[in-house]
TORPA-4810 file (N, C-alpha, C, O; in nm, 3 decimals):
<nodes>
NODE_1_12.628_10.042_15.638_12.614_10.181_15.678_12.561_10.261_15.560_12.617_10.254_15.450_X
NODE_2_12.457_10.335_15.581_12.402_10.420_15.477_12.441_10.563_15.503_12.469_10.602_15.617_X
NODE_3_12.445_10.643_15.397_12.476_10.785_15.410_12.356_10.854_15.470_12.244_10.839_15.420_X
NODE_4_12.376_10.929_15.577_12.266_11.001_15.637_12.320_11.124_15.707_12.439_11.134_15.735_X
NODE_5_12.231_11.217_15.736_12.272_11.339_15.804_12.320_11.306_15.944_12.278_11.208_16.005_X
NODE_6_12.407_11.389_15.993_12.466_11.367_16.123_12.594_11.289_16.107_12.596_11.188_16.038_X
NODE_7_12.700_11.333_16.168_12.830_11.270_16.152_12.896_11.265_16.288_12.899_11.365_16.359_X
NODE_8_12.950_11.149_16.326_13.013_11.142_16.457_13.130_11.238_16.468_13.201_11.263_16.371_X
NODE_9_13.150_11.289_16.587_13.260_11.383_16.609_13.392_11.313_16.583_13.414_11.200_16.626_X
NODE_10_13.480_11.381_16.512_13.611_11.326_16.483_13.715_11.400_16.565_13.717_11.523_16.566_X
NODE_11_13.799_11.326_16.633_13.902_11.387_16.717_14.008_11.458_16.635_14.022_11.432_16.515_X
NODE_12_14.082_11.547_16.698_14.184_11.623_16.628_14.300_11.536_16.583_14.372_11.572_16.490_X
NODE_13_14.320_11.423_16.648_14.436_11.341_16.617_14.404_11.220_16.529_14.485_11.128_16.520_X
NODE_14_14.288_11.219_16.464_14.257_11.108_16.375_14.300_11.144_16.234_14.317_11.261_16.202_X
NODE_15_14.319_11.043_16.151_14.361_11.072_16.015_14.246_11.130_15.932_14.265_11.172_15.818_X
NODE_16_14.127_11.131_15.990_14.011_11.183_15.918_13.988_11.332_15.944_13.901_11.393_15.882_X
NODE_17_14.064_11.391_16.035_14.034_11.527_16.075_14.104_11.632_15.990_14.076_11.751_16.006_X
NODE_18_14.193_11.593_15.900_14.275_11.686_15.823_14.199_11.797_15.755_14.219_11.914_15.789_X
NODE_19_14.113_11.766_15.659_14.043_11.867_15.582_13.897_11.880_15.622_13.818_11.942_15.552_X
NODE_20_13.861_11.821_15.734_13.721_11.817_15.774_13.667_11.953_15.814_13.547_11.976_15.806_X
NODE_21_13.753_12.045_15.858_13.706_12.176_15.904_13.635_12.254_15.795_13.555_12.343_15.826_X
NODE_22_13.661_12.223_15.670_13.595_12.290_15.558_13.444_12.277_15.565_13.371_12.368_15.525_X
NODE_23_13.398_12.162_15.616_13.254_12.136_15.616_13.185_12.180_15.743_13.064_12.166_15.755_X
NODE_24_13.260_12.233_15.839_13.198_12.271_15.964_13.104_12.389_15.949_13.008_12.401_16.026_X
NODE_25_13.129_12.477_15.852_13.041_12.592_15.836_12.905_12.551_15.778_12.803_12.611_15.811_X
NODE_26_12.903_12.450_15.694_12.778_12.399_15.639_12.786_12.247_15.640_12.804_12.184_15.535_X
NODE_27_12.772_12.186_15.758_12.801_12.044_15.771_12.712_11.952_15.689_12.754_11.843_15.651_X
NODE_28_12.590_11.993_15.660_12.500_11.905_15.589_12.501_11.924_15.437_12.441_11.843_15.367_X
NODE_29_12.567_12.026_15.385_12.560_12.051_15.240_12.620_11.935_15.162_12.558_11.887_15.067_X
NODE_30_12.739_11.890_15.198_12.800_11.776_15.130_12.722_11.648_15.153_12.708_11.567_15.062_X
NODE_31_12.672_11.630_15.274_12.592_11.512_15.304_12.463_11.510_15.224_12.419_11.404_15.179_X
NODE_32_12.401_11.626_15.207_12.277_11.631_15.129_12.304_11.597_14.984_12.225_11.527_14.920_X
NODE_33_12.417_11.647_14.929_12.451_11.614_14.792_12.474_11.464_14.776_12.425_11.402_14.682_X
NODE_34_12.549_11.407_14.871_12.574_11.263_14.867_12.445_11.184_14.884_12.422_11.086_14.813_X
NODE_35_12.361_11.226_14.978_12.234_11.155_15.003_12.141_11.162_14.884_12.076_11.063_14.849_X
NODE_36_12.133_11.279_14.822_12.044_11.296_14.707_12.089_11.207_14.591_12.006_11.144_14.526_X
NODE_37_12.218_11.203_14.566_12.267_11.125_14.451_12.267_10.975_14.479_12.216_10.897_14.399_X
NODE_38_12.325_10.936_14.592_12.341_10.793_14.619_12.218_10.730_14.685_12.204_10.608_14.683_X
NODE_39_12.131_10.811_14.743_12.008_10.758_14.802_12.037_10.656_14.910_12.109_10.685_15.006_X
NODE_40_11.981_10.537_14.895_11.998_10.434_14.997_12.111_10.336_14.964_12.117_10.227_15.020_X
NODE_41_12.200_10.375_14.872_12.314_10.289_14.838_12.405_10.278_14.960_12.439_10.379_15.021_X
NODE_42_12.445_10.158_14.993_12.536_10.138_15.106_12.677_10.182_15.065_12.713_10.174_14.948_X
NODE_43_12.754_10.227_15.163_12.891_10.269_15.134_12.971_10.157_15.069_13.053_10.182_14.981_X
NODE_44_12.947_10.035_15.112_13.022_9.921_15.057_12.986_9.893_14.911_13.058_9.819_14.843_X
NODE_45_12.877_9.950_14.861_12.834_9.928_14.723_12.877_10.039_14.628_12.847_10.033_14.509_X
NODE_46_12.945_10.139_14.679_12.988_10.251_14.595_13.113_10.209_14.517_13.211_10.164_14.576_X
NODE_47_13.107_10.226_14.385_13.218_10.189_14.298_13.285_10.314_14.242_13.233_10.425_14.255_X
NODE_48_13.400_10.295_14.180_13.470_10.406_14.117_13.383_10.470_14.009_13.380_10.592_13.995_X
NODE_49_13.312_10.387_13.933_13.224_10.439_13.829_13.114_10.528_13.885_13.081_10.631_13.826_X
NODE_50_13.057_10.487_13.999_12.952_10.568_14.062_13.009_10.702_14.111_12.941_10.804_14.105_X
NODE_51_13.132_10.700_14.159_13.196_10.824_14.205_13.219_10.918_14.086_13.196_11.038_14.097_X
NODE_52_13.265_10.862_13.974_13.287_10.944_13.854_13.155_11.002_13.803_13.151_11.118_13.762_X
NODE_53_13.048_10.924_13.805_12.917_10.973_13.764_12.868_11.082_13.859_12.806_11.179_13.816_X
NODE_54_12.898_11.067_13.987_12.861_11.169_14.087_12.931_11.300_14.056_12.870_11.407_14.067_X
NODE_55_13.059_11.296_14.018_13.133_11.418_13.983_13.070_11.487_13.863_13.056_11.610_13.861_X
NODE_56_13.032_11.409_13.762_12.968_11.467_13.643_12.834_11.528_13.681_12.801_11.638_13.637_X
NODE_57_12.757_11.458_13.763_12.626_11.509_13.808_12.643_11.641_13.882_12.568_11.736_13.858_X
NODE_58_12.741_11.646_13.973_12.765_11.770_14.048_12.803_11.885_13.955_12.761_11.999_13.976_X
NODE_59_12.883_11.855_13.853_12.928_11.962_13.762_12.812_12.023_13.684_12.824_12.135_13.634_X
NODE_60_12.702_11.951_13.672_12.586_12.001_13.596_12.488_12.079_13.682_12.397_12.142_13.629_X
NODE_61_12.505_12.074_13.814_12.414_12.148_13.903_12.467_12.290_13.918_12.582_12.309_13.958_X
NODE_62_12.385_12.391_13.887_12.432_12.529_13.902_12.459_12.564_14.049_12.401_12.505_14.140_X
NODE_63_12.547_12.659_14.069_12.574_12.706_14.205_12.447_12.765_14.264_12.355_12.804_14.193_X
NODE_64_12.445_12.772_14.394_12.334_12.828_14.471_12.203_12.750_14.456_12.096_12.800_14.492_X
NODE_65_12.210_12.629_14.403_12.093_12.543_14.399_12.066_12.493_14.540_12.158_12.482_14.621_X
NODE_66_11.943_12.462_14.568_11.906_12.420_14.704_11.864_12.274_14.704_11.798_12.225_14.612_X
NODE_67_11.905_12.206_14.810_11.858_12.071_14.835_11.779_12.078_14.965_11.834_12.106_15.072_X
NODE_68_11.649_12.054_14.954_11.562_12.069_15.069_11.500_11.935_15.107_11.473_11.850_15.022_X
NODE_69_11.479_11.920_15.236_11.413_11.801_15.287_11.263_11.824_15.281_11.212_11.924_15.332_X
NODE_70_11.193_11.731_15.218_11.047_11.735_15.212_10.998_11.597_15.252_11.077_11.504_15.270_X
NODE_71_10.869_11.584_15.265_10.814_11.452_15.299_10.856_11.352_15.193_10.836_11.373_15.073_X
NODE_72_10.914_11.244_15.238_10.953_11.140_15.144_11.096_11.150_15.094_11.140_11.062_15.020_X
NODE_73_11.170_11.254_15.130_11.309_11.259_15.086_11.361_11.399_15.059_11.312_11.498_15.114_X
NODE_74_11.462_11.404_14.973_11.529_11.529_14.939_11.489_11.572_14.798_11.468_11.488_14.710_X
NODE_75_11.479_11.704_14.777_11.443_11.758_14.647_11.545_11.864_14.609_11.579_11.951_14.690_X
NODE_76_11.595_11.856_14.485_11.689_11.953_14.433_11.612_12.062_14.358_11.532_12.032_14.270_X
NODE_77_11.637_12.188_14.394_11.579_12.302_14.325_11.692_12.380_14.261_11.760_12.457_14.330_X
NODE_78_11.715_12.363_14.129_11.824_12.435_14.063_11.798_12.585_14.062_11.683_12.629_14.050_X
NODE_79_11.903_12.662_14.075_11.893_12.808_14.070_11.920_12.852_13.927_12.030_12.831_13.875_X
NODE_80_11.820_12.914_13.861_11.839_12.955_13.722_11.949_13.061_13.705_12.005_13.075_13.596_X
NODE_81_11.980_13.133_13.810_12.085_13.235_13.802_12.222_13.180_13.844_12.322_13.252_13.844_X
NODE_82_12.225_13.052_13.880_12.350_12.991_13.924_12.450_12.978_13.810_12.413_12.979_13.692_X
NODE_83_12.575_12.965_13.848_12.684_12.955_13.750_12.742_12.815_13.754_12.697_12.730_13.831_X
NODE_84_12.843_12.793_13.671_12.914_12.665_13.668_12.984_12.644_13.801_13.044_12.737_13.856_X
NODE_85_12.977_12.523_13.854_13.045_12.490_13.980_13.196_12.492_13.961_13.247_12.451_13.856_X
NODE_86_13.265_12.538_14.062_13.411_12.534_14.059_13.459_12.391_14.085_13.383_12.308_14.135_X
NODE_87_13.582_12.364_14.052_13.638_12.231_14.077_13.642_12.202_14.227_13.622_12.088_14.268_X
NODE_88_13.666_12.305_14.308_13.667_12.287_14.453_13.529_12.247_14.503_13.518_12.165_14.594_X
NODE_89_13.425_12.305_14.446_13.288_12.273_14.487_13.250_12.130_14.449_13.164_12.069_14.513_X
NODE_90_13.313_12.077_14.347_13.291_11.937_14.308_13.374_11.845_14.397_13.327_11.739_14.438_X
NODE_91_13.495_11.886_14.427_13.587_11.801_14.502_13.551_11.788_14.650_13.580_11.684_14.710_X
NODE_92_13.488_11.890_14.710_13.457_11.884_14.853_13.370_11.765_14.890_13.407_11.691_14.981_X
NODE_93_13.255_11.743_14.824_13.175_11.626_14.862_13.244_11.494_14.828_13.222_11.394_14.896_X
NODE_94_13.328_11.493_14.724_13.402_11.371_14.691_13.502_11.340_14.803_13.518_11.224_14.842_X
NODE_95_13.568_11.442_14.853_13.661_11.422_14.964_13.585_11.381_15.091_13.635_11.300_15.168_X
NODE_96_13.467_11.435_15.112_13.385_11.394_15.226_13.350_11.246_15.216_13.354_11.174_15.316_X
NODE_97_13.316_11.200_15.096_13.288_11.058_15.075_13.411_10.974_15.107_13.400_10.868_15.167_X
NODE_98_13.526_11.021_15.067_13.650_10.949_15.096_13.674_10.940_15.247_13.712_10.835_15.298_X
NODE_99_13.651_11.049_15.317_13.666_11.051_15.463_13.568_10.952_15.526_13.604_10.879_15.618_X
NODE_100_13.445_10.951_15.477_13.343_10.861_15.531_13.383_10.715_15.509_13.367_10.632_15.599_X
NODE_101_13.435_10.684_15.390_13.478_10.547_15.362_13.596_10.507_15.451_13.599_10.396_15.504_X
NODE_102_13.693_10.596_15.467_13.807_10.569_15.555_13.760_10.543_15.698_13.807_10.450_15.764_X
NODE_103_13.669_10.625_15.745_13.617_10.611_15.880_13.545_10.477_15.895_13.564_10.406_15.994_X
NODE_104_13.462_10.443_15.797_13.386_10.318_15.802_13.480_10.197_15.802_13.453_10.098_15.870_X
NODE_105_13.589_10.203_15.726_13.686_10.094_15.724_13.756_10.084_15.859_13.770_9.975_15.914_X
NODE_106_13.800_10.198_15.913_13.870_10.199_16.041_13.784_10.149_16.155_13.833_10.084_16.247_X
NODE_107_13.656_10.178_16.150_13.564_10.136_16.255_13.505_9.998_16.227_13.418_9.951_16.301_X
NODE_108_13.553_9.934_16.122_13.508_9.800_16.082_13.357_9.795_16.052_13.292_9.694_16.075_X
NODE_109_13.305_9.905_16.002_13.164_9.909_15.960_13.150_9.844_15.823_13.047_9.785_15.791_X
NODE_110_13.255_9.857_15.742_13.261_9.792_15.611_13.395_9.722_15.600_13.490_9.755_15.672_X
NODE_111_13.403_9.627_15.509_13.528_9.553_15.492_13.633_9.643_15.427_13.597_9.740_15.359_X
NODE_112_13.760_9.612_15.445_13.865_9.697_15.388_13.876_9.687_15.237_13.958_9.757_15.177_X
NODE_113_13.798_9.604_15.173_13.804_9.591_15.027_13.785_9.723_14.953_13.850_9.745_14.851_X
NODE_114_13.697_9.811_15.000_13.684_9.938_14.928_13.809_10.026_14.935_13.813_10.131_14.871_X
NODE_115_13.911_9.985_15.010_14.032_10.068_15.015_14.094_10.081_14.879_14.158_10.182_14.848_X
NODE_116_14.077_9.978_14.794_14.127_9.993_14.658_14.049_10.105_14.589_14.105_10.178_14.507_X
NODE_117_13.921_10.118_14.623_13.842_10.229_14.572_13.894_10.360_14.628_13.902_10.460_14.556_X
NODE_118_13.930_10.362_14.757_13.980_10.484_14.820_14.105_10.534_14.749_14.123_10.655_14.734_X
NODE_119_14.190_10.443_14.707_14.310_10.484_14.638_14.277_10.545_14.501_14.353_10.626_14.449_X
NODE_120_14.165_10.506_14.443_14.126_10.554_14.310_14.047_10.683_14.314_14.041_10.755_14.214_X
NODE_121_13.984_10.715_14.428_13.905_10.836_14.436_14.001_10.954_14.434_14.077_10.976_14.527_X
NODE_122_13.995_11.028_14.327_14.083_11.142_14.308_14.000_11.266_14.284_13.893_11.260_14.223_X
NODE_123_14.049_11.379_14.332_13.977_11.504_14.300_13.989_11.537_14.152_14.077_11.486_14.083_X
NODE_124_13.901_11.621_14.105_13.908_11.667_13.966_14.033_11.753_13.955_14.051_11.845_14.035_X
NODE_125_14.120_11.726_13.855_14.241_11.808_13.842_14.208_11.952_13.809_14.111_11.981_13.739_X
NODE_126_14.290_12.043_13.860_14.268_12.187_13.836_14.323_12.228_13.702_14.314_12.345_13.664_X
</nodes>
């Protein structure tokens, strides 16, 4: 399974629905960040080290930067007037990745081996 725009509807009674409402206002923003960074990396190939590098990468992108779809892929346009990202802004896409991995394991799209990774994916401490 590759990361791509569009996400299957999650029922209210699934373990994946807890914090998912945060992304309903801008459903593709976290997906675009994940897609831009991880590209065509399969979910099963994501390691703890790659997640930590993703957090560092996100922390360096100023707020209000745009990720736009153009021919051939996604392009990041940093906003020169943007400020330092908050910890919440870094943690949201990381939590989305965690939800995606949990969903993929539950649906048997990937093997449960990454669950050890799921236990290690932690938000940035406040």
